[in-house]
C-alpha positions in Angstrom: 114.0 122.7 100.5 114.8 124.9 103.5 115.2 127.9 101.2 111.8 127.2 99.7 110.3 127.1 103.2 112.0 130.3 104.3 110.8 132.1 101.2 107.3 130.7 101.5 104.9 133.2 103.1 101.6 132.1 104.6 98.9 134.7 104.5 98.1 134.6 108.3 94.9 136.6 108.1 93.4 134.3 105.4 94.7 131.2 107.2 93.1 132.3 110.5 89.8 132.8 108.7 90.1 129.3 107.3 91.0 127.9 110.8 87.9 129.5 112.3 85.7 128.2 109.4 87.1 124.7 109.8 86.6 124.6 113.5 83.0 125.8 113.2 82.0 123.1 110.6 83.9 120.2 112.2 83.2 121.2 115.8 80.9 118.2 116.7 83.0 115.6 114.8 85.5 113.2 116.5 88.0 110.9 114.9 86.7 107.3 114.3 86.5 105.2 117.4 88.0 108.0 119.6 87.1 111.1 121.6 89.8 113.1 119.7 88.3 116.2 118.0 88.4 115.7 114.2 89.7 119.3 113.9 93.1 118.2 115.2 93.6 115.9 112.2 92.9 118.8 109.8 95.4 121.0 111.5 98.0 118.2 111.5 97.5 117.8 107.7 97.8 121.5 107.2 100.9 121.6 109.3 102.6 118.9 107.2 101.8 121.0 104.1 103.2 124.2 105.6 106.4 122.5 106.8 107.0 121.0 103.4 106.8 124.5 101.7 103.1 124.6 100.8 101.3 127.8 99.8 98.5 129.5 101.7 95.9 127.9 99.4 97.4 124.5 99.8 97.5 124.9 103.6 93.9 126.0 103.7 93.0 123.1 101.3 94.6 120.9 104.0 92.3 122.3 106.6 89.2 121.9 104.5 90.0 118.7 102.6 87.2 116.7 104.3 84.6 119.5 104.5 82.7 118.4 101.3 82.8 114.7 102.2 81.8 115.0 105.9 80.0 118.4 106.4 77.5 119.2 103.6 78.6 118.2 100.1 78.4 120.6 97.2 76.7 123.3 99.3 79.8 123.6 101.5 82.1 123.5 98.4 80.2 126.5 97.0 80.8 128.4 100.3 84.5 127.5 100.3 84.9 128.8 96.8 83.1 132.1 97.8 85.2 132.6 101.0 88.6 131.2 100.0 88.7 131.2 96.2 88.7 128.8 93.3 92.2 127.3 93.9 91.2 126.2 97.4 87.8 124.9 96.2 89.5 122.8 93.5 91.9 121.2 96.1 89.0 120.4 98.4 86.9 119.0 95.5 89.8 116.8 94.2 90.6 115.6 97.7 87.0 114.4 98.3 86.2 110.8 97.5 82.5 111.6 97.2 80.0 114.4 97.5 77.1 112.0 97.6 75.0 111.4 100.8 74.8 108.6 101.9 78.3 107.7 100.8 78.7 104.8 98.2 80.4 101.6 99.5 84.0 101.9 100.8 85.7 99.7 98.1 83.9 101.5 95.2 84.9 105.0 96.5 88.5 104.0 97.2 89.0 102.4 93.8 87.7 105.5 92.1 89.9 107.8 94.2 93.0 105.8 93.3 92.2 105.7 89.6 91.5 109.4 89.6 94.8 110.5 91.3 96.6 111.1 88.0 93.8 113.5 86.9 94.3 115.7 89.9 96.4 118.9 90.1 99.8 118.8 91.9 98.4 120.8 94.8 95.6 118.4 95.3 97.9 115.4 95.2 100.2 117.1 97.7 97.4 117.7 100.1 96.1 114.2 99.7 99.6 112.8 100.5 99.8 114.9 103.7 96.3 113.7 104.6 97.1 110.0 104.0 100.5 110.4 105.8 98.8 111.7 108.9 96.0 109.1 108.8 98.4 106.3 108.2 100.7 107.4 111.0 97.7 107.4 113.4 96.8 103.9 112.3 100.3 102.7 113.0 100.5 104.5 116.4 97.1 103.3 117.5 97.9 99.8 116.5 100.9 99.9 118.8 98.6 101.2 121.6 95.5 99.0 121.2 96.6 96.1 118.8 94.0 94.5 116.5 91.1 96.5 118.0 92.2 99.3 115.7 90.6 97.5 112.8 87.1 97.8 114.4 87.1 101.5 113.4 87.0 100.6 109.7 84.2 99.3 107.4 87.0 97.6 105.5 89.2 94.6 106.4 92.8 95.2 107.5 94.1 93.9 104.2 91.8 96.3 102.3 93.1 99.2 104.4 96.7 98.1 103.6 95.9 97.8 99.9 94.4 101.3 99.8 97.4 103.0 101.4 99.9 101.1 99.3 98.0 101.7 96.1 98.0 105.5 96.9 101.7 105.4 97.4 102.2 103.9 94.0 100.1 106.7 92.4 101.9 109.5 94.4 105.2 108.0 93.3 104.3 108.1 89.7 102.4 111.4 89.5 103.3 113.8 92.3 106.5 115.8 91.6 108.9 116.5 94.5 108.1 116.1 98.2 110.7 113.3 98.6 110.8 113.5 102.4 107.0 113.1 102.7 106.9 110.3 100.2 109.7 108.4 102.0 107.9 108.9 105.3 104.7 107.7 103.8 106.4 104.6 102.4 107.6 103.7 105.9 104.1 104.1 107.2 102.6 101.9 104.4 105.1 99.1 105.2 104.1 99.3 108.9 100.4 99.2 108.0 101.0 96.1 105.8 102.9 94.4 108.7 100.1 95.2 111.2 97.4 94.0 108.7 99.1 90.6 108.1 99.2 89.7 111.8 
């Protein structure tokens, strides 16, 4: 794995362009129930990707994975394809649980996302795993900080949130090749979310 990371070269110029684009479109957005800029989540996801040997396109896909869902739908996807290419656009498209505004109900979206995992490309699954790992880690850490108040941030119940994260783990285990360290870390997070949700 370390050899793969050493050989992996990130195109810094292209990545900086994507960083600027991401910052611009997510500038006004904060993480649910906090004053934390949403941009920091996107950088954290992208960092997970780079540290696990991801390519430039995968790292940029990590930065932009929520752009379609949260910042303009298919219009933004078209712009991403134009600026960063079809590989990045495919990752972003496959990581979006909807391009519809307003969004369909939570349960409906999540069931479809879970059932569609096996149809996604390996790069998209990898980016999705890094996204869910960061989100899940934040849930666990914030639960330790604020307790049950954490669940007020969600339109779903604690048990539904735990179901979603665990269901995704099962799909990643079956369909995503490699990335053992990330999968193991994610499984630990899933177990902690389940424990928190059952209290």
